[in-house]
C-alpha positions as CSV (number, residue, x, y, z in Angstrom):
1,M,152.0,144.2,94.9
2,K,153.4,140.9,95.6
3,Y,150.3,139.2,97.1
4,R,147.6,141.0,95.1
5,T,146.5,137.9,93.2
6,G,146.1,135.9,96.5
7,W,144.0,138.7,98.1
8,I,141.8,138.9,95.0
9,V,141.2,135.1,95.1
10,L,140.4,135.3,98.8
11,L,137.9,138.1,98.1
12,I,136.2,136.2,95.3
13,L,135.9,133.1,97.6
14,A,134.5,135.3,100.4
15,I,131.9,136.7,98.0
16,L,130.9,133.2,96.9
17,T,130.4,131.9,100.5
18,P,126.7,132.6,100.6
19,L,126.2,129.8,98.1
20,G,126.5,127.5,101.1
21,I,123.2,128.9,102.4
22,I,121.3,127.5,99.5
23,A,123.3,124.2,99.3
24,A,121.5,121.1,100.3
25,G,122.5,119.7,103.6
26,G,125.1,121.3,105.8
27,A,128.7,122.2,105.5
28,W,131.1,119.3,105.8
29,G,132.7,119.0,109.2
30,E,130.6,121.6,110.9
31,W,128.5,119.3,113.0
32,D,127.5,119.6,116.6
33,L,128.0,116.6,118.9
34,D,124.8,114.9,117.7
35,G,126.0,115.3,114.1
36,V,129.3,113.7,114.9
37,R,127.5,110.9,116.7
38,D,125.3,110.3,113.7
39,R,128.2,110.1,111.3
40,A,130.9,108.4,113.3
41,G,128.7,106.4,115.7
42,F,130.3,108.0,118.8
43,V,131.6,111.3,120.1
44,P,135.3,111.4,120.9
45,E,135.9,112.1,124.6
46,G,138.1,115.1,123.9
47,M,135.5,116.7,121.7
48,R,132.8,116.2,124.3
49,A,135.0,117.5,127.1
50,S,136.1,120.6,125.2
51,T,132.6,121.7,124.2
52,D,130.5,120.6,127.1
53,G,127.7,120.6,124.7
54,R,128.1,124.4,124.0
55,T,129.2,126.2,120.9
56,E,131.3,129.3,121.5
57,S,131.4,131.5,118.6
58,P,131.3,135.3,118.1
59,F,129.3,134.7,114.8
60,K,127.1,131.8,115.5
61,E,125.9,130.1,112.2
62,Y,128.1,132.7,110.3
63,T,125.6,135.5,111.0
64,V,126.3,139.0,112.2
65,P,123.8,140.2,114.8
66,G,121.3,142.4,113.1
67,L,122.0,140.9,109.6
68,D,119.8,137.8,109.8
69,R,116.4,139.3,108.8
70,S,116.3,138.2,105.2
71,F,118.2,136.0,102.7
72,F,120.1,139.1,101.5
73,H,121.1,140.1,105.0
74,E,122.1,136.6,105.9
75,G,124.3,136.4,102.7
76,L,125.9,139.7,103.6
77,G,126.6,138.5,107.1
78,T,128.2,135.3,105.7
79,I,130.4,137.4,103.4
80,I,131.5,139.6,106.3
81,T,132.4,136.6,108.5
82,A,134.3,135.0,105.6
83,I,136.3,138.2,105.1
84,L,137.0,138.5,108.8
85,G,138.0,134.8,109.1
86,A,140.3,134.9,106.0
87,G,141.8,138.2,107.1
88,I,142.6,137.0,110.6
89,T,144.0,133.8,109.3
90,A,146.2,135.6,106.8
91,L,147.4,138.1,109.4
92,F,148.3,135.2,111.7
93,A,150.2,133.4,108.9
94,F,152.0,136.6,108.0
95,A,153.0,137.1,111.6
96,V,154.3,133.5,112.0
97,A,156.2,133.8,108.7
98,R,157.7,137.1,109.8
99,I,158.8,135.7,113.1
100,A,160.3,132.6,111.5
101,R,162.1,134.6,108.9
102,H,163.6,137.2,111.3
103,G,164.1,134.8,114.3
104,G,161.9,136.6,116.7
105,I,159.6,139.5,117.4
106,S,161.1,142.9,116.8
């Protein structure tokens, strides 16, 4: 398989994602509006307008509903969301590359 090594690397990274749960502090760049204000001193108008103070996410805080009872379940939920995110991103990139290579959708 041509992409086997890449898929293995993505799987290993997905399995390692729960290490972020025990890391001190939060993940870089995943701040709410208050976090941005604390770090930058202001909140960009576009960011404020696009969020209206809400966070829209199917997997809030990288948890899967029902898998947030314990550290183990939280880690498993994080792995699932990592695999889903990487898979969706890879499929999108594959689709864009295919369209660019063949000059359209067929």
